[in-house]
C-alpha positions as CSV (number, residue, x, y, z in Angstrom):
1,M,25.9,24.5,37.1
2,A,23.3,26.6,38.9
3,D,21.8,27.6,35.5
4,Q,21.6,23.9,34.6
5,A,19.9,23.0,37.8
6,D,17.4,25.8,37.4
7,S,16.7,24.5,33.9
8,R,16.2,21.0,35.1
9,Q,13.8,22.2,37.9
10,K,11.8,24.2,35.4
11,K,11.5,21.2,33.0
12,A,10.5,18.9,35.9
13,K,7.8,21.3,37.0
14,A,6.6,21.7,33.4
15,N,6.2,17.9,33.0
16,K,4.5,17.4,36.4
17,P,1.0,16.2,35.9
18,P,-1.6,19.0,36.5
19,T,-3.6,18.9,39.6
20,G,-7.4,18.9,39.8
21,G,-9.7,17.6,37.1
22,Y,-10.9,14.0,36.9
23,K,-7.8,12.5,38.5
24,D,-8.3,8.7,38.3
25,R,-12.0,8.4,39.0
26,P,-13.0,5.9,36.3
27,W,-16.8,6.6,36.8
28,Y,-16.6,10.2,35.7
29,P,-17.9,10.9,32.2
30,R,-15.3,10.7,29.5
31,F,-15.3,11.9,25.9
32,W,-15.2,8.3,24.8
33,D,-18.3,7.1,26.7
34,G,-20.5,7.3,23.7
35,M,-18.4,5.2,21.3
36,G,-20.1,2.3,19.6
37,M,-18.4,-1.1,19.6
38,R,-16.7,-0.8,16.2
39,P,-15.0,2.6,16.8
40,W,-14.0,1.6,20.3
41,W,-12.5,-1.8,19.5
42,R,-10.8,-0.3,16.4
43,L,-9.1,2.3,18.7
44,L,-7.9,-0.4,21.0
45,R,-6.5,-2.5,18.2
46,K,-4.7,0.4,16.6
47,N,-3.0,1.1,19.9
48,H,-2.2,-2.6,20.6
49,F,-4.5,-2.5,23.7
50,A,-1.8,-0.5,25.5
51,V,-4.0,0.4,28.5
52,G,-2.0,1.5,31.6
53,P,-2.6,-0.4,34.9
54,S,-4.3,2.6,36.5
55,R,-6.7,3.0,33.6
56,V,-8.0,-0.6,33.3
57,A,-11.2,0.2,35.2
58,M,-11.9,3.2,33.0
59,A,-11.3,1.1,29.8
60,G,-13.5,-1.6,31.2
61,I,-16.4,0.8,31.8
62,I,-16.1,2.2,28.3
63,S,-15.9,-1.3,26.9
64,G,-19.2,-2.1,28.5
65,L,-20.7,1.1,27.4
66,S,-19.7,0.4,23.8
67,F,-22.2,-2.5,23.8
68,V,-24.9,-0.3,25.3
69,N,-24.2,2.5,22.7
70,A,-24.3,0.0,19.9
71,G,-27.8,-1.0,21.0
72,F,-29.0,2.6,21.3
73,W,-27.4,3.4,18.0
74,G,-29.3,0.6,16.2
75,T,-32.6,1.6,17.9
76,Q,-32.1,5.3,16.9
77,E,-31.5,4.2,13.3
78,L,-34.7,2.2,13.2
79,L,-36.7,5.1,14.6
80,Y,-35.0,8.1,13.1
81,G,-32.7,6.9,10.4
82,R,-34.9,7.8,7.4
83,K,-35.8,11.2,8.8
84,I,-32.1,12.0,9.5
85,R,-31.0,11.0,6.0
86,E,-33.8,13.0,4.3
87,T,-33.2,16.1,6.3
88,K,-32.1,19.1,4.2
89,L,-30.4,22.2,5.7
90,E,-32.3,25.4,5.2
91,K,-29.1,27.3,6.0
92,D,-25.5,26.1,6.0
93,P,-23.8,26.1,9.4
94,I,-21.8,28.8,11.1
95,F,-18.3,27.7,12.1
96,I,-16.4,29.3,14.9
97,I,-12.7,28.8,14.3
98,G,-9.4,29.6,15.9
99,H,-6.6,27.8,17.8
100,W,-7.3,26.1,21.0
101,R,-7.5,28.5,24.0
102,S,-8.1,31.5,21.7
103,G,-11.6,32.1,23.1
104,T,-13.6,29.9,20.8
105,T,-15.7,28.6,23.7
106,M,-16.7,32.1,24.9
107,L,-17.5,33.1,21.4
108,H,-19.7,30.0,21.0
109,E,-21.5,30.8,24.2
110,L,-22.3,34.2,22.9
111,M,-23.5,33.0,19.5
112,I,-25.9,30.4,20.9
113,L,-27.8,33.0,22.9
114,D,-29.6,33.6,19.6
115,Q,-32.7,31.5,19.6
116,Q,-32.7,31.2,15.8
117,L,-29.6,29.1,16.1
118,T,-28.8,25.7,17.6
119,F,-25.6,23.9,18.6
120,P,-24.1,20.6,19.6
121,D,-24.2,20.3,23.4
122,T,-22.0,18.2,25.5
123,Y,-24.4,15.3,25.6
124,A,-24.8,15.3,21.8
125,C,-21.0,15.1,21.5
126,F,-20.5,12.4,24.2
127,A,-23.5,10.3,22.9
128,A,-23.3,11.2,19.2
129,P,-24.5,7.9,17.9
130,H,-27.8,8.1,19.7
131,F,-28.5,11.5,21.3
132,L,-31.7,11.9,19.5
133,L,-33.0,8.8,21.1
134,T,-31.6,9.2,24.6
135,G,-31.2,12.9,25.0
136,G,-34.5,13.2,26.7
137,F,-33.7,11.0,29.7
138,M,-30.1,10.0,29.9
139,P,-28.6,13.4,30.9
140,K,-31.1,13.5,33.8
141,M,-30.0,10.1,35.0
142,V,-26.3,10.6,34.9
143,G,-26.0,14.4,35.1
144,F,-24.8,14.3,38.7
145,L,-21.6,12.7,37.5
146,M,-20.6,15.7,35.4
147,P,-18.2,18.2,37.0
148,K,-19.7,21.7,37.3
149,Q,-16.7,23.4,35.9
150,R,-14.1,22.7,33.2
151,P,-10.8,21.9,34.9
152,M,-8.7,23.9,32.5
153,D,-10.4,27.3,32.9
154,N,-13.3,27.0,35.4
155,M,-16.0,27.8,32.7
156,R,-19.4,26.2,33.5
157,M,-19.7,22.6,32.4
158,G,-22.8,20.4,31.9
159,F,-24.4,18.1,29.4
160,D,-26.4,21.1,28.2
161,R,-23.4,23.3,27.5
162,P,-21.9,23.8,24.0
163,Q,-19.2,21.4,23.1
164,E,-16.6,20.7,20.3
165,D,-18.1,18.6,17.6
166,E,-14.7,16.9,17.0
167,F,-15.5,14.7,20.0
168,A,-18.7,13.6,18.4
169,L,-16.8,12.6,15.2
170,C,-14.5,10.5,17.3
171,N,-17.4,8.7,18.9
172,L,-19.0,8.1,15.5
173,G,-15.9,6.4,14.2
174,A,-14.3,9.3,12.2
175,N,-10.5,9.6,12.2
176,S,-9.3,12.6,14.2
177,P,-6.1,14.0,15.8
178,Y,-8.1,14.0,19.1
179,L,-7.7,10.3,19.3
180,T,-4.2,11.0,20.4
181,L,-5.7,11.9,23.8
182,A,-6.8,8.3,24.3
183,F,-3.2,6.9,24.1
184,P,-1.0,9.9,24.7
185,N,2.3,7.9,25.0
186,R,1.9,6.5,21.5
187,P,2.7,8.4,18.3
188,P,0.2,11.2,17.4
189,Q,-3.0,9.8,15.8
190,F,-4.3,10.9,12.4
191,S,-2.5,14.2,12.2
192,E,-3.4,14.4,8.5
193,Y,-7.0,14.8,9.5
194,L,-6.3,18.2,11.0
195,D,-6.0,19.8,7.5
196,M,-7.4,16.9,5.4
197,E,-4.2,17.0,3.3
198,G,-2.7,13.8,1.8
199,L,-6.0,11.8,2.2
200,S,-7.6,9.8,-0.6
201,K,-11.0,10.8,-2.0
202,E,-12.5,7.9,-0.2
203,E,-11.1,8.9,3.1
204,V,-12.3,12.5,2.7
205,D,-15.7,11.4,1.6
206,Q,-16.1,9.1,4.6
207,W,-15.2,11.9,6.9
208,K,-17.7,14.2,5.2
209,S,-20.4,11.6,5.4
210,I,-20.0,11.2,9.2
211,F,-19.8,14.9,9.8
212,H,-22.9,15.7,7.7
213,W,-24.9,12.9,9.4
214,F,-24.1,14.6,12.7
215,V,-25.2,18.0,11.4
216,Q,-28.4,16.4,10.1
217,C,-29.1,14.9,13.6
218,L,-28.6,18.4,15.2
219,T,-30.9,19.9,12.6
220,V,-33.6,17.2,13.3
221,Q,-33.3,17.8,17.1
222,A,-33.7,21.6,16.7
223,N,-36.5,21.5,14.1
224,G,-34.5,23.0,11.3
225,K,-32.6,25.7,13.0
226,Q,-29.2,26.9,11.7
227,V,-26.3,25.1,13.4
228,V,-23.3,26.8,15.0
229,M,-20.3,24.5,15.2
230,K,-17.2,25.1,17.1
231,S,-14.0,23.1,16.9
232,P,-10.4,24.4,16.5
233,P,-9.5,21.8,13.8
234,H,-12.0,23.3,11.5
235,T,-9.6,26.3,11.2
236,A,-7.6,24.1,8.9
237,R,-10.5,22.6,7.1
238,I,-12.1,25.6,5.3
239,K,-11.7,24.0,1.8
240,T,-13.4,20.8,2.9
241,L,-16.2,22.5,4.8
242,L,-16.9,24.8,1.8
243,E,-17.1,21.8,-0.5
244,M,-19.9,20.5,1.8
245,Y,-21.5,23.9,2.7
246,P,-20.8,26.6,0.0
247,D,-22.8,29.2,2.0
248,A,-21.2,28.5,5.3
249,R,-20.2,31.4,7.6
250,F,-16.9,31.5,9.5
251,V,-16.0,33.6,12.6
252,H,-12.2,33.5,13.4
253,I,-10.9,34.5,16.8
254,T,-7.3,35.2,17.7
255,R,-5.6,35.8,21.1
256,D,-2.2,36.7,22.5
257,P,-0.1,33.8,21.2
258,Y,2.2,33.7,24.3
259,V,-0.8,33.1,26.4
260,V,-2.2,30.7,23.8
261,F,0.9,28.6,23.9
262,A,1.1,28.3,27.7
263,S,-2.7,27.6,28.0
264,T,-2.7,25.0,25.2
265,V,0.2,23.1,26.8
266,N,-1.8,23.1,30.0
267,L,-4.9,22.0,28.2
268,W,-3.3,19.0,26.5
269,K,-1.7,18.0,29.8
270,R,-5.0,18.0,31.6
271,L,-6.9,16.2,28.8
272,R,-4.2,13.6,28.3
273,R,-4.3,12.9,32.0
274,D,-8.1,13.0,32.4
275,E,-9.1,11.3,29.1
276,G,-6.1,9.0,28.4
277,F,-5.9,5.2,28.9
278,Q,-2.2,5.6,29.9
279,T,-0.5,7.8,32.5
280,P,1.0,10.4,30.2
281,R,4.6,11.3,30.0
282,Y,4.1,14.6,28.0
283,D,7.2,13.8,25.9
284,G,7.6,16.4,23.1
285,L,4.5,18.3,24.1
286,D,5.9,21.8,23.5
287,E,7.1,20.8,20.0
288,Y,3.7,19.2,19.3
289,V,1.9,22.5,20.2
290,L,4.3,24.6,18.1
291,E,4.1,22.4,15.0
292,T,0.3,21.8,15.2
293,F,-0.2,25.6,15.2
294,K,1.9,26.0,12.1
295,Q,0.1,23.2,10.3
296,M,-3.3,24.7,11.2
297,Y,-2.4,28.3,10.1
298,A,-0.7,27.1,6.9
299,A,-4.0,25.6,5.8
300,F,-6.0,28.6,7.1
301,D,-3.8,31.1,5.2
302,R,-4.1,28.9,2.0
303,D,-7.9,28.5,2.0
304,R,-9.4,31.6,3.8
305,E,-9.7,33.4,0.4
306,L,-12.1,30.7,-0.7
307,I,-14.8,32.0,1.7
308,P,-17.4,34.0,-0.1
309,E,-17.6,37.7,0.5
310,G,-19.9,38.6,3.4
311,R,-19.4,35.2,5.1
312,F,-16.3,35.8,7.2
313,S,-15.5,37.8,10.3
314,E,-12.5,38.1,12.5
315,V,-12.2,39.2,16.1
316,R,-9.5,39.4,18.7
317,Y,-10.2,37.8,22.1
318,E,-9.0,40.9,23.9
319,D,-11.4,43.1,21.9
320,L,-14.3,40.7,22.5
321,V,-13.7,40.7,26.2
322,G,-13.6,44.5,26.3
323,D,-16.8,45.0,24.3
324,Q,-18.9,41.9,23.9
325,T,-22.0,43.6,22.6
326,G,-20.2,45.9,20.2
327,Q,-18.0,43.1,18.8
328,M,-21.0,40.7,18.4
329,K,-23.0,43.4,16.5
330,R,-20.0,43.8,14.2
331,I,-19.7,40.0,13.7
332,Y,-23.4,39.7,12.9
333,G,-23.1,42.4,10.2
334,E,-19.9,41.0,8.6
335,I,-21.3,37.4,8.2
336,G,-24.7,38.6,7.1
337,L,-26.6,37.2,10.1
338,D,-29.9,39.0,10.8
339,G,-31.6,39.3,14.2
340,F,-29.0,41.0,16.4
341,E,-31.5,43.4,18.0
342,A,-33.6,40.4,19.1
343,V,-30.7,38.8,20.9
344,L,-29.3,42.0,22.4
345,P,-31.2,41.7,25.7
346,E,-30.0,38.1,26.2
347,L,-26.5,39.2,25.3
348,E,-26.6,42.1,27.8
349,A,-27.8,39.7,30.5
350,Y,-25.0,37.3,29.8
351,V,-22.4,40.0,30.0
352,E,-23.8,41.2,33.3
353,S,-23.9,37.7,34.8
354,H,-20.3,37.0,33.8
355,K,-18.7,40.3,34.7
356,N,-16.8,38.8,37.6
357,Y,-15.4,35.9,35.6
358,K,-11.6,35.9,35.6
359,T,-9.5,34.2,33.0
360,N,-6.4,32.2,33.9
361,R,-3.2,34.2,34.2
362,Y,0.1,32.8,33.0
363,E,3.6,33.9,33.9
364,I,5.3,33.7,30.4
365,D,8.9,32.5,30.6
366,P,11.4,34.4,28.4
367,E,12.2,31.0,26.8
368,V,8.5,30.6,25.9
369,R,8.5,34.0,24.3
370,R,11.5,33.2,22.3
371,M,10.0,29.9,21.0
372,V,6.7,31.6,20.1
373,D,8.5,34.4,18.3
374,E,10.6,31.9,16.4
375,H,7.7,29.6,15.4
376,W,4.7,31.8,15.4
377,G,6.2,35.2,14.5
378,F,3.9,35.5,11.4
379,Y,0.8,35.4,13.8
380,V,2.4,37.8,16.3
381,E,2.9,40.4,13.6
382,R,-0.3,39.8,11.6
383,Y,-2.6,40.3,14.5
384,G,-0.6,43.0,16.3
385,Y,0.5,41.1,19.4
386,Q,4.0,42.5,19.3
387,Q,2.5,45.6,20.9
388,E,1.3,43.6,23.9
389,K,4.8,42.0,24.0
390,K,6.4,45.4,24.4
391,A,3.8,46.8,26.8
């Protein structure tokens, strides 16, 4: 009986909404703030307008913003549309891939220190339909609303910081698993768009068109610089991305899977609470994280051999933290990216300024270890994390 009581207490604690973050402040910036009218109302209809009582104000604000976004979107199309469509990429993008909470953000931060590269910042992803038009003035007007740190790991946050392009795709009307965050108590949204399997040619082509349009916008904004994209779902989209960008480069980062599991569960809890239009119940979240990981790496293992030689590098988070300059030099060499010596002073300054940053620490329950071993054992063995387990 005591064991059962302990188990119930642990489960109740695990399902307790995380503290901190946006809470229920409807005026804080959300990922969906940049949606145009059509994507926003389509999202509402798909989910039967199931907005929770405590999120009505937030939904109302975004409904109003959708009209503003549509107007800006149309104006940008008039002013920049032809230039965007005619923009050719001098170099195919670099993709940072890896599961959520594996260190992709830190790796992105290190890569974009290189002035020959550009990236989608948070404003571009929040206001994807019109950031070329409004990026010069809107962040200054509303920047005070943006929290200074990410609630899940205390990394610096701001409209000028790098962001996942998957959120831009959502705001542009592309189908994405991330739309599950908007209505977390309904069935998962568009899971097939994680690995692009089972989709019709028309559906894939539509996704490609939206994605490439966003890359073209980033290229216009940066006067032709090579783009560095970072979004964990791209880990499962190598085949699709290579169809679009045959000379793309990929940098894959791995991390202790026991920490990744605990941290990912925490991430989805926070995002569902902060970004959702319902008060989330977190039903089946552990299973969702376990199965999504397997879906992602099944696609990754199938398609990684498609990457041309000299266009792929792999790094462990633990090694990168321990030797950022050395690992970055190796990555540059393995993906055939020139200019490391030029960026080295910036890299050394970044490392010095972040030397006191501490990552979140997690107490890994034995049951979590058992689940990870059972479901992700291939990853544990392949990347050598059984040694950390025994240490």
